PyMOL Python script that loads the backbone (N, CA, C, O; Angstrom):
from pymol import cmd

cmd.read_pdbstr("""\
ATOM      1  N   MET A   1      -4.187 -10.584 -14.706  1.00  0.00           N
ATOM      2  CA  MET A   1      -3.399  -9.663 -13.909  1.00  0.00           C
ATOM      3  C   MET A   1      -2.678 -10.482 -12.837  1.00  0.00           C
ATOM      4  O   MET A   1      -3.255 -11.394 -12.244  1.00  0.00           O
ATOM      5  N   SER A   2      -1.427 -10.146 -12.602  1.00  0.00           N
ATOM      6  CA  SER A   2      -0.648 -10.902 -11.612  1.00  0.00           C
ATOM      7  C   SER A   2      -1.143 -10.606 -10.197  1.00  0.00           C
ATOM      8  O   SER A   2      -1.777  -9.582  -9.943  1.00  0.00           O
ATOM      9  N   THR A   3      -0.842 -11.511  -9.302  1.00  0.00           N
ATOM     10  CA  THR A   3      -1.248 -11.362  -7.907  1.00  0.00           C
ATOM     11  C   THR A   3      -0.672 -10.085  -7.297  1.00  0.00           C
ATOM     12  O   THR A   3      -1.353  -9.401  -6.534  1.00  0.00           O
ATOM     13  N   LEU A   4       0.583  -9.761  -7.631  1.00  0.00           N
ATOM     14  CA  LEU A   4       1.197  -8.544  -7.090  1.00  0.00           C
ATOM     15  C   LEU A   4       0.473  -7.299  -7.565  1.00  0.00           C
ATOM     16  O   LEU A   4       0.282  -6.360  -6.793  1.00  0.00           O
ATOM     17  N   LYS A   5       0.068  -7.280  -8.824  1.00  0.00           N
ATOM     18  CA  LYS A   5      -0.662  -6.125  -9.348  1.00  0.00           C
ATOM     19  C   LYS A   5      -2.022  -5.991  -8.677  1.00  0.00           C
ATOM     20  O   LYS A   5      -2.460  -4.887  -8.356  1.00  0.00           O
ATOM     21  N   VAL A   6      -2.684  -7.123  -8.469  1.00  0.00           N
ATOM     22  CA  VAL A   6      -3.985  -7.110  -7.796  1.00  0.00           C
ATOM     23  C   VAL A   6      -3.825  -6.589  -6.368  1.00  0.00           C
ATOM     24  O   VAL A   6      -4.617  -5.763  -5.913  1.00  0.00           O
ATOM     25  N   LEU A   7      -2.807  -7.071  -5.666  1.00  0.00           N
ATOM     26  CA  LEU A   7      -2.563  -6.632  -4.297  1.00  0.00           C
ATOM     27  C   LEU A   7      -2.225  -5.151  -4.244  1.00  0.00           C
ATOM     28  O   LEU A   7      -2.736  -4.429  -3.388  1.00  0.00           O
ATOM     29  N   LYS A   8      -1.371  -4.691  -5.148  1.00  0.00           N
ATOM     30  CA  LYS A   8      -1.013  -3.270  -5.163  1.00  0.00           C
ATOM     31  C   LYS A   8      -2.233  -2.416  -5.466  1.00  0.00           C
ATOM     32  O   LYS A   8      -2.413  -1.363  -4.854  1.00  0.00           O
ATOM     33  N   GLU A   9      -3.067  -2.843  -6.388  1.00  0.00           N
ATOM     34  CA  GLU A   9      -4.288  -2.102  -6.718  1.00  0.00           C
ATOM     35  C   GLU A   9      -5.212  -2.040  -5.501  1.00  0.00           C
ATOM     36  O   GLU A   9      -5.790  -0.993  -5.209  1.00  0.00           O
ATOM     37  N   TYR A  10      -5.346  -3.147  -4.803  1.00  0.00           N
ATOM     38  CA  TYR A  10      -6.197  -3.184  -3.604  1.00  0.00           C
ATOM     39  C   TYR A  10      -5.667  -2.233  -2.530  1.00  0.00           C
ATOM     40  O   TYR A  10      -6.443  -1.539  -1.873  1.00  0.00           O
ATOM     41  N   LEU A  11      -4.351  -2.204  -2.353  1.00  0.00           N
ATOM     42  CA  LEU A  11      -3.760  -1.382  -1.303  1.00  0.00           C
ATOM     43  C   LEU A  11      -3.640   0.087  -1.685  1.00  0.00           C
ATOM     44  O   LEU A  11      -3.875   0.963  -0.853  1.00  0.00           O
ATOM     45  N   MET A  12      -3.274   0.369  -2.950  1.00  0.00           N
ATOM     46  CA  MET A  12      -2.919   1.736  -3.339  1.00  0.00           C
ATOM     47  C   MET A  12      -3.766   2.314  -4.466  1.00  0.00           C
ATOM     48  O   MET A  12      -3.568   3.473  -4.830  1.00  0.00           O
ATOM     49  N   GLY A  13      -4.685   1.569  -5.024  1.00  0.00           N
ATOM     50  CA  GLY A  13      -5.495   2.056  -6.138  1.00  0.00           C
ATOM     51  C   GLY A  13      -6.420   3.176  -5.702  1.00  0.00           C
ATOM     52  O   GLY A  13      -6.389   3.603  -4.548  1.00  0.00           O
ATOM     53  N   ASP A  14      -7.239   3.648  -6.623  1.00  0.00           N
ATOM     54  CA  ASP A  14      -8.213   4.680  -6.283  1.00  0.00           C
ATOM     55  C   ASP A  14      -9.041   4.202  -5.102  1.00  0.00           C
ATOM     56  O   ASP A  14      -9.689   3.157  -5.167  1.00  0.00           O
ATOM     57  N   ASP A  15      -9.014   4.967  -4.032  1.00  0.00           N
ATOM     58  CA  ASP A  15      -9.688   4.614  -2.787  1.00  0.00           C
ATOM     59  C   ASP A  15      -9.195   3.270  -2.253  1.00  0.00           C
ATOM     60  O   ASP A  15      -9.969   2.495  -1.690  1.00  0.00           O
ATOM     61  N   GLY A  16      -7.907   3.002  -2.433  1.00  0.00           N
ATOM     62  CA  GLY A  16      -7.304   1.772  -1.932  1.00  0.00           C
ATOM     63  C   GLY A  16      -7.368   1.684  -0.420  1.00  0.00           C
ATOM     64  O   GLY A  16      -7.583   2.684   0.265  1.00  0.00           O
ATOM     65  N   TYR A  17      -7.183   0.502   0.082  1.00  0.00           N
ATOM     66  CA  TYR A  17      -7.291   0.247   1.521  1.00  0.00           C
ATOM     67  C   TYR A  17      -6.408   1.180   2.338  1.00  0.00           C
ATOM     68  O   TYR A  17      -6.856   1.726   3.347  1.00  0.00           O
ATOM     69  N   LEU A  18      -5.172   1.370   1.923  1.00  0.00           N
ATOM     70  CA  LEU A  18      -4.242   2.186   2.712  1.00  0.00           C
ATOM     71  C   LEU A  18      -4.506   3.681   2.577  1.00  0.00           C
ATOM     72  O   LEU A  18      -4.036   4.467   3.399  1.00  0.00           O
ATOM     73  N   LEU A  19      -5.248   4.081   1.557  1.00  0.00           N
ATOM     74  CA  LEU A  19      -5.523   5.502   1.343  1.00  0.00           C
ATOM     75  C   LEU A  19      -6.904   5.913   1.826  1.00  0.00           C
ATOM     76  O   LEU A  19      -7.220   7.102   1.855  1.00  0.00           O
ATOM     77  N   ASN A  20      -7.721   4.955   2.202  1.00  0.00           N
ATOM     78  CA  ASN A  20      -9.083   5.217   2.632  1.00  0.00           C
ATOM     79  C   ASN A  20      -9.075   5.692   4.080  1.00  0.00           C
ATOM     80  O   ASN A  20      -8.555   4.995   4.952  1.00  0.00           O
ATOM     81  N   ASP A  21      -9.638   6.858   4.350  1.00  0.00           N
ATOM     82  CA  ASP A  21      -9.647   7.412   5.699  1.00  0.00           C
ATOM     83  C   ASP A  21     -10.394   6.530   6.691  1.00  0.00           C
ATOM     84  O   ASP A  21     -10.114   6.578   7.889  1.00  0.00           O
ATOM     85  N   ASP A  22     -11.337   5.729   6.215  1.00  0.00           N
ATOM     86  CA  ASP A  22     -12.078   4.836   7.108  1.00  0.00           C
ATOM     87  C   ASP A  22     -11.184   3.751   7.689  1.00  0.00           C
ATOM     88  O   ASP A  22     -11.533   3.156   8.708  1.00  0.00           O
ATOM     89  N   ASN A  23     -10.057   3.484   7.080  1.00  0.00           N
ATOM     90  CA  ASN A  23      -9.147   2.433   7.537  1.00  0.00           C
ATOM     91  C   ASN A  23      -7.988   2.980   8.356  1.00  0.00           C
ATOM     92  O   ASN A  23      -7.038   2.249   8.637  1.00  0.00           O
ATOM     93  N   ASN A  24      -8.044   4.221   8.735  1.00  0.00           N
ATOM     94  CA  ASN A  24      -6.976   4.850   9.498  1.00  0.00           C
ATOM     95  C   ASN A  24      -6.718   4.069  10.790  1.00  0.00           C
ATOM     96  O   ASN A  24      -7.637   3.834  11.575  1.00  0.00           O
ATOM     97  N   GLY A  25      -5.483   3.677  10.998  1.00  0.00           N
ATOM     98  CA  GLY A  25      -5.102   2.972  12.210  1.00  0.00           C
ATOM     99  C   GLY A  25      -5.191   1.466  12.114  1.00  0.00           C
ATOM    100  O   GLY A  25      -4.785   0.768  13.043  1.00  0.00           O
ATOM    101  N   LYS A  26      -5.711   0.946  11.018  1.00  0.00           N
ATOM    102  CA  LYS A  26      -5.783  -0.501  10.855  1.00  0.00           C
ATOM    103  C   LYS A  26      -4.489  -0.991  10.227  1.00  0.00           C
ATOM    104  O   LYS A  26      -3.709  -0.202   9.693  1.00  0.00           O
ATOM    105  N   THR A  27      -4.270  -2.268  10.293  1.00  0.00           N
ATOM    106  CA  THR A  27      -3.010  -2.831   9.817  1.00  0.00           C
ATOM    107  C   THR A  27      -3.222  -3.748   8.620  1.00  0.00           C
ATOM    108  O   THR A  27      -4.339  -4.167   8.317  1.00  0.00           O
ATOM    109  N   VAL A  28      -2.118  -4.044   7.954  1.00  0.00           N
ATOM    110  CA  VAL A  28      -2.104  -4.983   6.848  1.00  0.00           C
ATOM    111  C   VAL A  28      -1.061  -6.037   7.182  1.00  0.00           C
ATOM    112  O   VAL A  28       0.034  -5.705   7.636  1.00  0.00           O
ATOM    113  N   MET A  29      -1.388  -7.291   6.964  1.00  0.00           N
ATOM    114  CA  MET A  29      -0.430  -8.356   7.195  1.00  0.00           C
ATOM    115  C   MET A  29      -0.148  -9.052   5.868  1.00  0.00           C
ATOM    116  O   MET A  29      -1.060  -9.529   5.192  1.00  0.00           O
ATOM    117  N   LEU A  30       1.122  -9.099   5.513  1.00  0.00           N
ATOM    118  CA  LEU A  30       1.540  -9.864   4.343  1.00  0.00           C
ATOM    119  C   LEU A  30       2.119 -11.172   4.851  1.00  0.00           C
ATOM    120  O   LEU A  30       3.055 -11.170   5.651  1.00  0.00           O
ATOM    121  N   SER A  31       1.580 -12.265   4.402  1.00  0.00           N
ATOM    122  CA  SER A  31       2.107 -13.551   4.851  1.00  0.00           C
ATOM    123  C   SER A  31       2.590 -14.344   3.656  1.00  0.00           C
ATOM    124  O   SER A  31       2.087 -14.199   2.542  1.00  0.00           O
ATOM    125  N   GLY A  32       3.556 -15.167   3.907  1.00  0.00           N
ATOM    126  CA  GLY A  32       4.109 -16.009   2.861  1.00  0.00           C
ATOM    127  C   GLY A  32       5.361 -16.688   3.361  1.00  0.00           C
ATOM    128  O   GLY A  32       5.858 -16.385   4.446  1.00  0.00           O
ATOM    129  N   ALA A  33       5.857 -17.588   2.579  1.00  0.00           N
ATOM    130  CA  ALA A  33       7.061 -18.335   2.956  1.00  0.00           C
ATOM    131  C   ALA A  33       8.265 -17.400   3.056  1.00  0.00           C
ATOM    132  O   ALA A  33       8.302 -16.333   2.443  1.00  0.00           O
ATOM    133  N   TRP A  34       9.243 -17.830   3.846  1.00  0.00           N
ATOM    134  CA  TRP A  34      10.493 -17.097   3.967  1.00  0.00           C
ATOM    135  C   TRP A  34      11.096 -16.932   2.574  1.00  0.00           C
ATOM    136  O   TRP A  34      11.198 -17.895   1.815  1.00  0.00           O
ATOM    137  N   GLY A  35      11.490 -15.712   2.248  1.00  0.00           N
ATOM    138  CA  GLY A  35      12.145 -15.457   0.971  1.00  0.00           C
ATOM    139  C   GLY A  35      11.198 -15.306  -0.204  1.00  0.00           C
ATOM    140  O   GLY A  35      11.635 -15.325  -1.354  1.00  0.00           O
ATOM    141  N   SER A  36       9.898 -15.155   0.068  1.00  0.00           N
ATOM    142  CA  SER A  36       8.943 -15.053  -1.033  1.00  0.00           C
ATOM    143  C   SER A  36       8.812 -13.639  -1.588  1.00  0.00           C
ATOM    144  O   SER A  36       8.158 -13.439  -2.612  1.00  0.00           O
ATOM    145  N   GLY A  37       9.427 -12.650  -0.927  1.00  0.00           N
ATOM    146  CA  GLY A  37       9.435 -11.290  -1.456  1.00  0.00           C
ATOM    147  C   GLY A  37       8.499 -10.319  -0.764  1.00  0.00           C
ATOM    148  O   GLY A  37       8.180  -9.273  -1.331  1.00  0.00           O
ATOM    149  N   LYS A  38       8.051 -10.627   0.432  1.00  0.00           N
ATOM    150  CA  LYS A  38       7.129  -9.744   1.144  1.00  0.00           C
ATOM    151  C   LYS A  38       7.774  -8.378   1.415  1.00  0.00           C
ATOM    152  O   LYS A  38       7.187  -7.339   1.110  1.00  0.00           O
ATOM    153  N   THR A  39       8.960  -8.386   1.979  1.00  0.00           N
ATOM    154  CA  THR A  39       9.649  -7.132   2.288  1.00  0.00           C
ATOM    155  C   THR A  39      10.002  -6.391   0.999  1.00  0.00           C
ATOM    156  O   THR A  39       9.844  -5.172   0.931  1.00  0.00           O
ATOM    157  N   HIS A  40      10.462  -7.082   0.012  1.00  0.00           N
ATOM    158  CA  HIS A  40      10.796  -6.478  -1.275  1.00  0.00           C
ATOM    159  C   HIS A  40       9.560  -5.807  -1.881  1.00  0.00           C
ATOM    160  O   HIS A  40       9.636  -4.672  -2.351  1.00  0.00           O
ATOM    161  N   PHE A  41       8.441  -6.497  -1.869  1.00  0.00           N
ATOM    162  CA  PHE A  41       7.194  -5.926  -2.383  1.00  0.00           C
ATOM    163  C   PHE A  41       6.846  -4.648  -1.644  1.00  0.00           C
ATOM    164  O   PHE A  41       6.545  -3.630  -2.266  1.00  0.00           O
ATOM    165  N   TRP A  42       6.884  -4.695  -0.316  1.00  0.00           N
ATOM    166  CA  TRP A  42       6.494  -3.528   0.471  1.00  0.00           C
ATOM    167  C   TRP A  42       7.433  -2.354   0.206  1.00  0.00           C
ATOM    168  O   TRP A  42       6.976  -1.238  -0.040  1.00  0.00           O
ATOM    169  N   GLN A  43       8.738  -2.599   0.253  1.00  0.00           N
ATOM    170  CA  GLN A  43       9.706  -1.516   0.114  1.00  0.00           C
ATOM    171  C   GLN A  43       9.755  -0.958  -1.301  1.00  0.00           C
ATOM    172  O   GLN A  43       9.984   0.239  -1.473  1.00  0.00           O
ATOM    173  N   ASN A  44       9.548  -1.782  -2.309  1.00  0.00           N
ATOM    174  CA  ASN A  44       9.711  -1.331  -3.688  1.00  0.00           C
ATOM    175  C   ASN A  44       8.419  -1.010  -4.409  1.00  0.00           C
ATOM    176  O   ASN A  44       8.443  -0.332  -5.436  1.00  0.00           O
ATOM    177  N   GLU A  45       7.297  -1.475  -3.901  1.00  0.00           N
ATOM    178  CA  GLU A  45       6.029  -1.244  -4.593  1.00  0.00           C
ATOM    179  C   GLU A  45       5.058  -0.371  -3.803  1.00  0.00           C
ATOM    180  O   GLU A  45       4.221   0.305  -4.401  1.00  0.00           O
ATOM    181  N   ILE A  46       5.148  -0.370  -2.497  1.00  0.00           N
ATOM    182  CA  ILE A  46       4.143   0.304  -1.678  1.00  0.00           C
ATOM    183  C   ILE A  46       4.706   1.508  -0.919  1.00  0.00           C
ATOM    184  O   ILE A  46       4.133   2.596  -0.977  1.00  0.00           O
ATOM    185  N   GLU A  47       5.793   1.327  -0.228  1.00  0.00           N
ATOM    186  CA  GLU A  47       6.285   2.313   0.739  1.00  0.00           C
ATOM    187  C   GLU A  47       6.452   3.724   0.167  1.00  0.00           C
ATOM    188  O   GLU A  47       5.928   4.675   0.746  1.00  0.00           O
ATOM    189  N   ASP A  48       7.155   3.885  -0.938  1.00  0.00           N
ATOM    190  CA  ASP A  48       7.387   5.216  -1.500  1.00  0.00           C
ATOM    191  C   ASP A  48       6.087   5.864  -1.969  1.00  0.00           C
ATOM    192  O   ASP A  48       5.837   7.038  -1.696  1.00  0.00           O
ATOM    193  N   ASP A  49       5.261   5.091  -2.677  1.00  0.00           N
ATOM    194  CA  ASP A  49       3.988   5.628  -3.158  1.00  0.00           C
ATOM    195  C   ASP A  49       3.077   6.016  -1.995  1.00  0.00           C
ATOM    196  O   ASP A  49       2.427   7.060  -2.034  1.00  0.00           O
ATOM    197  N   LEU A  50       3.031   5.186  -0.973  1.00  0.00           N
ATOM    198  CA  LEU A  50       2.197   5.465   0.191  1.00  0.00           C
ATOM    199  C   LEU A  50       2.679   6.727   0.906  1.00  0.00           C
ATOM    200  O   LEU A  50       1.870   7.573   1.285  1.00  0.00           O
ATOM    201  N   THR A  51       3.971   6.853   1.088  1.00  0.00           N
ATOM    202  CA  THR A  51       4.531   8.043   1.738  1.00  0.00           C
ATOM    203  C   THR A  51       4.173   9.299   0.964  1.00  0.00           C
ATOM    204  O   THR A  51       3.769  10.297   1.560  1.00  0.00           O
ATOM    205  N   GLN A  52       4.315   9.265  -0.355  1.00  0.00           N
ATOM    206  CA  GLN A  52       3.971  10.422  -1.183  1.00  0.00           C
ATOM    207  C   GLN A  52       2.494  10.774  -1.072  1.00  0.00           C
ATOM    208  O   GLN A  52       2.143  11.946  -0.931  1.00  0.00           O
ATOM    209  N   GLU A  53       1.632   9.773  -1.133  1.00  0.00           N
ATOM    210  CA  GLU A  53       0.193  10.020  -1.046  1.00  0.00           C
ATOM    211  C   GLU A  53      -0.199  10.576   0.319  1.00  0.00           C
ATOM    212  O   GLU A  53      -1.025  11.484   0.399  1.00  0.00           O
ATOM    213  N   LEU A  54       0.377  10.048   1.381  1.00  0.00           N
ATOM    214  CA  LEU A  54       0.062  10.546   2.715  1.00  0.00           C
ATOM    215  C   LEU A  54       0.574  11.961   2.919  1.00  0.00           C
ATOM    216  O   LEU A  54      -0.079  12.767   3.583  1.00  0.00           O
ATOM    217  N   ASN A  55       1.751  12.278   2.348  1.00  0.00           N
ATOM    218  CA  ASN A  55       2.260  13.645   2.413  1.00  0.00           C
ATOM    219  C   ASN A  55       1.348  14.608   1.683  1.00  0.00           C
ATOM    220  O   ASN A  55       1.120  15.723   2.152  1.00  0.00           O
ATOM    221  N   LYS A  56       0.817  14.189   0.525  1.00  0.00           N
ATOM    222  CA  LYS A  56      -0.130  15.020  -0.213  1.00  0.00           C
ATOM    223  C   LYS A  56      -1.376  15.282   0.619  1.00  0.00           C
ATOM    224  O   LYS A  56      -1.884  16.403   0.655  1.00  0.00           O
ATOM    225  N   LYS A  57      -1.866  14.241   1.287  1.00  0.00           N
ATOM    226  CA  LYS A  57      -3.053  14.411   2.128  1.00  0.00           C
ATOM    227  C   LYS A  57      -2.769  15.398   3.270  1.00  0.00           C
ATOM    228  O   LYS A  57      -3.592  16.257   3.586  1.00  0.00           O
ATOM    229  N   ASP A  58      -1.583  15.254   3.880  1.00  0.00           N
ATOM    230  CA  ASP A  58      -1.212  16.152   4.986  1.00  0.00           C
ATOM    231  C   ASP A  58      -1.129  17.591   4.513  1.00  0.00           C
ATOM    232  O   ASP A  58      -1.473  18.510   5.256  1.00  0.00           O
ATOM    233  N   GLU A  59      -0.676  17.796   3.284  1.00  0.00           N
ATOM    234  CA  GLU A  59      -0.538  19.140   2.739  1.00  0.00           C
ATOM    235  C   GLU A  59      -1.837  19.635   2.121  1.00  0.00           C
ATOM    236  O   GLU A  59      -1.940  20.800   1.740  1.00  0.00           O
ATOM    237  N   GLY A  60      -2.818  18.762   2.021  1.00  0.00           N
ATOM    238  CA  GLY A  60      -4.100  19.135   1.435  1.00  0.00           C
ATOM    239  C   GLY A  60      -4.072  19.287  -0.071  1.00  0.00           C
ATOM    240  O   GLY A  60      -4.900  20.006  -0.629  1.00  0.00           O
ATOM    241  N   ILE A  61      -3.131  18.622  -0.750  1.00  0.00           N
ATOM    242  CA  ILE A  61      -2.956  18.768  -2.184  1.00  0.00           C
ATOM    243  C   ILE A  61      -3.956  17.952  -2.962  1.00  0.00           C
ATOM    244  O   ILE A  61      -4.585  18.493  -3.871  1.00  0.00           O
ATOM    245  N   GLN A  62      -4.136  16.716  -2.668  1.00  0.00           N
ATOM    246  CA  GLN A  62      -4.970  15.761  -3.413  1.00  0.00           C
ATOM    247  C   GLN A  62      -5.537  16.406  -4.579  1.00  0.00           C
ATOM    248  O   GLN A  62      -6.270  15.773  -5.339  1.00  0.00           O
TER     249      GLN A  62
END
""", "prot")
cmd.dss("prot")
cmd.show_as("cartoon", "prot")
cmd.util.cbc("prot")
cmd.orient("prot")
């Protein structure tokens, strides 16, 4: 499995770090060389899915 898939699974998978209520208010730091794709990864792989999941939680849909 690629590193990006592993990272996405860790962050957004079932009970992922960003979806776990125990981690509310904590931060995530992506580090890497300039131009390595950190912003691209966040905007295209995490941001939309995270927003949708958090909206579902707010609406009590889960």
